[in-house]
C-alpha positions in Angstrom: 0.0 0.2 0.1 2.8 2.2 0.9 4.2 2.2 -2.8 0.5 2.7 -4.4 0.4 5.8 -2.0 3.8 6.9 -3.5 2.8 6.4 -7.4 -0.6 8.1 -6.9 1.3 11.2 -5.1 3.7 11.0 -7.7 1.4 11.5 -10.8 -0.9 13.9 -9.1 2.5 15.9 -8.5 3.6 15.4 -12.1 0.4 16.7 -13.8 -0.8 19.4 -11.2 2.1 20.7 -9.6 4.8 20.3 -12.3 2.6 20.7 -15.5 -0.1 22.5 -13.7 -3.5 23.7 -15.8 -4.0 21.9 -19.0 -6.7 22.5 -21.7 -7.4 24.6 -24.6 -5.7 27.8 -23.1 -3.1 25.9 -21.9 -2.2 23.5 -24.8 1.4 22.8 -23.9 0.4 21.5 -20.6 -2.1 19.5 -22.1 0.2 17.8 -24.2 2.8 17.6 -21.7 0.3 15.5 -19.5 -0.8 13.1 -22.7 3.0 12.7 -23.0 3.3 11.4 -19.5 0.2 9.3 -19.3 1.5 7.6 -22.8 5.1 7.0 -21.5 3.6 5.6 -17.8 1.1 3.3 -19.6 4.0 2.4 -21.9 6.3 1.8 -19.1 4.0 -1.0 -17.9 4.3 -3.0 -21.0 1.0 -2.0 -22.4 0.2 -1.7 -26.1 -0.9 2.2 -26.4 -3.1 3.8 -29.1 -3.6 7.1 -29.9 -7.2 8.7 -30.9 -6.4 11.8 -32.3 -9.2 14.2 -33.6 -9.7 17.8 -34.6 -11.5 20.6 -33.8 -12.7 22.7 -36.8 -11.8 26.5 -37.0 -15.6 27.3 -37.1 -16.1 25.6 -33.6 -13.0 26.1 -32.1 -12.7 28.7 -29.0 -10.6 31.6 -30.1 -7.0 30.8 -30.1 -7.8 27.1 -29.6 -5.5 24.8 -31.1 -7.3 22.2 -33.6 -5.9 18.8 -32.5 -6.5 16.6 -29.2 -5.9 13.0 -28.3 -6.9 10.5 -26.1 -4.8 7.8 -24.9 -5.6 3.9 -24.7 -3.8 1.0 -23.2 -5.1 -2.1 -23.9 -5.0 -5.2 -21.9 -6.4 -8.0 -24.1 -9.3 -10.5 -22.6 -8.2 -14.5 -22.7 -11.5 -15.8 -23.3 -13.7 -13.2 -24.6 -11.6 -10.3 -26.0 -14.2 -8.8 -28.0 -16.1 -7.9 -24.8 -14.6 -4.5 -23.5 -14.9 -3.0 -20.0 -13.4 0.8 -20.0 -11.7 2.4 -17.0 -11.2 6.2 -18.1 -10.8 9.5 -16.6 -10.3 13.1 -18.2 -6.6 14.7 -18.0 -7.4 18.2 -18.5 -8.2 20.4 -15.9 -10.5 23.4 -15.8 -9.5 27.2 -16.6 -6.6 28.3 -14.4 -6.9 25.5 -12.0 -4.0 23.2 -11.1 -6.5 20.2 -11.0 -5.2 17.8 -8.4 -8.6 16.4 -7.6 -10.2 17.5 -10.9 -8.9 15.2 -12.5 -5.2 14.3 -11.8 -6.9 12.3 -8.9 -8.8 10.2 -11.7 -5.9 9.7 -13.8 -3.6 8.6 -11.0 -6.3 6.0 -10.0 -6.5 4.6 -13.5 -2.9 4.3 -14.1 -2.4 2.5 -10.7 -5.3 0.3 -11.3 -3.7 -0.5 -14.6 -0.5 -1.4 -12.9 -2.2 -3.4 -10.5 -3.9 -5.7 -13.3 -1.3 -5.8 -15.7 -0.3 -9.4 -15.1 -4.0 -10.5 -13.5 -5.6 -12.6 -15.9 -8.8 -11.3 -17.3 -11.2 -13.0 -19.4 -12.5 -9.7 -20.9 -10.5 -7.0 -22.7 -9.5 -4.0 -20.5 -9.1 -0.5 -21.9 -7.6 2.0 -19.9 -8.2 5.5 -21.4 -7.0 9.1 -20.7 -9.9 11.4 -22.2 -9.1 14.8 -23.2 -11.7 18.1 -23.3 -13.8 16.8 -20.4 -13.9 20.6 -19.1 -15.7 23.5 -20.5 -16.0 24.8 -23.0 -16.2 21.0 -24.6 -18.0 19.5 -21.9 -21.3 17.8 -23.6 -20.1 18.9 -27.1 -19.0 16.5 -30.0 -15.5 17.6 -29.0 -15.5 16.0 -25.5 -12.5 13.4 -25.9 -15.0 10.7 -24.3 -17.8 11.4 -26.7 -15.6 11.1 -29.9 -14.5 7.8 -28.4 -17.5 6.5 -27.5 -19.4 8.1 -30.8 -16.6 5.8 -32.7 -17.1 2.8 -30.7 -20.7 2.6 -31.6 -20.3 2.9 -34.9 -17.7 0.1 -35.0 -20.2 -2.0 -33.1 -17.7 -2.2 -30.0 -18.9 -4.5 -27.2 -18.2 -2.2 -24.2 -19.8 -3.9 -21.1 -19.4 -1.1 -18.7 -17.3 2.0 -18.7 -16.1 2.9 -15.4 -15.1 6.5 -15.3 -12.9 8.1 -12.3 -14.1 11.5 -11.6 -12.1 12.9 -8.8 -11.0 10.5 -5.9 -8.9 12.3 -3.9 -10.4 14.6 -1.3 -11.7 13.4 1.6 -12.9 15.2 5.4 -14.7 14.6 8.3 -17.3 17.1 7.2 -20.7 15.7 5.8 -21.5 16.5 1.9 -24.1 19.2 1.3 -27.1 17.4 0.1 -29.3 20.1 0.9 -30.4 21.1 -2.4 -31.5 17.9 -3.7 -34.8 18.7 -2.2 -37.0 15.4 -1.1 -34.1 13.3 -2.2 -31.9 14.8 0.7 -33.5 12.6 3.5 -32.6 9.4 1.6 -29.0 10.6 0.5 -28.6 11.1 4.1 -29.7 7.8 5.2 -27.6 5.8 2.9 -24.4 8.2 2.9 -21.9 8.2 6.1 -22.0 11.1 8.4 -18.7 12.4 7.1 -17.1 12.6 3.5 -14.5 9.7 4.2 -16.3 7.6 1.3 -16.3 7.2 -2.6 -19.4 6.9 -4.4 -20.5 5.1 -7.5 -23.4 6.6 -9.6 -25.1 4.9 -12.4 -28.7 4.9 -13.7 -31.6 2.3 -14.0 -29.3 0.4 -16.7 -26.2 -0.1 -14.1 -28.5 -1.2 -11.0 -27.1 -4.9 -11.3 -23.4 -3.7 -11.8 -23.6 -1.2 -8.8 -24.5 -4.0 -6.4 -22.0 -6.1 -7.4 -19.2 -3.5 -7.3 -20.4 -2.6 -4.1 -19.9 -5.9 -2.7 -16.6 -6.5 -4.0 -15.4 -2.7 -3.3 -16.5 -3.0 0.2 -14.9 -6.5 1.0 -11.5 -5.0 0.0 -11.2 -1.5 0.8 -11.6 0.4 4.1 -12.7 3.6 2.3 -16.6 2.7 2.2 -18.5 3.0 -1.1 -21.9 4.1 -1.7 -23.8 3.7 -4.6 -27.3 5.6 -5.9 -28.9 2.4 -6.4 -31.3 3.2 -3.6 -32.1 6.3 -5.1 -33.1 5.6 -8.7 -36.6 4.2 -8.2 -37.3 7.8 -7.0 -35.8 9.6 -10.0 -32.5 10.5 -11.3 -29.9 12.8 -9.3 -29.2 16.5 -10.2 -25.7 16.8 -11.5 -25.5 12.7 -11.8 -24.4 13.1 -15.2 -21.6 15.5 -15.0 -18.5 13.7 -16.3 -17.5 11.3 -19.4 -19.8 8.3 -18.3 -22.6 10.7 -19.9 -20.7 10.3 -23.5 -21.4 6.6 -23.2 -24.8 7.0 -21.9 -25.6 8.9 -24.9 -24.3 6.1 -27.4 -26.4 3.5 -25.3 -23.7 2.0 -23.4 -23.5 1.4 -19.7 -21.4 3.6 -17.6 -20.9 4.3 -14.1 -18.9 7.3 -12.3 -16.9 6.9 -9.6 -16.4 10.2 -7.6 -15.7 11.6 -4.2 -18.9 13.8 -4.8 -16.8 16.8 -6.0 -18.1 20.2 -5.3 -20.5 18.8 -2.7 -17.5 18.2 -0.3 -14.4 19.8 -1.8 -14.5 23.4 -1.5 -11.1 23.8 -4.0 -13.4 22.7 -6.7 -12.4 24.4 -10.3 -10.2 26.8 -8.2 -6.4 27.7 -7.6 -6.6 25.9 -4.4 -7.2 22.5 -6.0 -3.7 21.4 -5.1 -1.4 18.3 -4.6 -1.4 19.1 -0.8 -5.2 19.0 -0.5 -5.6 15.1 -1.4 -5.6 12.1 1.0 -3.2 9.4 -0.9 -3.8 6.8 1.7 -7.6 6.9 0.9 -7.0 7.1 -2.6 -4.7 3.8 -2.4 -7.8 2.4 -0.5 -10.1 3.1 -3.6 -7.7 2.0 -6.2 -7.1 -1.5 -4.3 -10.7 -1.7 -4.0 -11.3 -1.3 -7.5 -8.6 -4.1 -8.3 -11.5 -6.2 -6.8 -14.3 -4.8 -8.5 -12.7 -5.4 -11.8 -12.1 -9.2 -11.3 -15.9 -9.3 -10.1 -17.1 -7.6 -13.4 -14.8 -9.8 -15.1 -16.8 -12.8 -14.3 -20.4 -11.1 -15.4 
């Protein structure tokens, strides 16, 4: 666990402290981040592919570079390689923010899960994908990296069984999340969530209930950080803001997808600010989350 903590912090330090802001306004940072992720995955022995796409001049923000890339590492399945499970996270940050929790933490988790699973035999193919352009002005647009991937995957009939998206997994506090603006659902959330913010959440919709149940059971047997899911909430209606990450892109193409999150701005006061820094994250709890997902991936592989 000590080496896992060290590696997680190393990735966040590289992305958030050394590279810093990384998006269309900080294109050099975006490119440096992509290079770093590529090099890390290749150093683990993965076959790494690049999905590059361009933004037309008429649609690009003023001064925006036109070329962007998703980074894809592939672990072929042994028995059913045509069936795919995706573990993804976005590597861009919002505005001037160094983006430690959002989303260097997600990338760090994805990288270290790839390391843990490298030599674990799995029946299905796993693709570890670092997506670009999740943040505004590209969010929920055709130029969101995950949307580009999901759309192309649907066109080639890729059999994606589930996409697991790491969206901010590094911030923990003894203070409770602020559920107040969820209205009638506030009471339900308060009953299923701990009284503090030292948990990780798995968010899906009605199509993912069976996966959420299996993930919850496998994760909580392995990790000391508890997981909660919204499967109890789903019959009462969708949660506000439940689609605010790359899993939305897969939903749009009819794929099953789940977001793994520390609940972002519901607990993290540094969200999208200059204060979202390396020092604010809890790397021991992050390591527990990644360790828990090594068990989750092996459980999902059985389905």
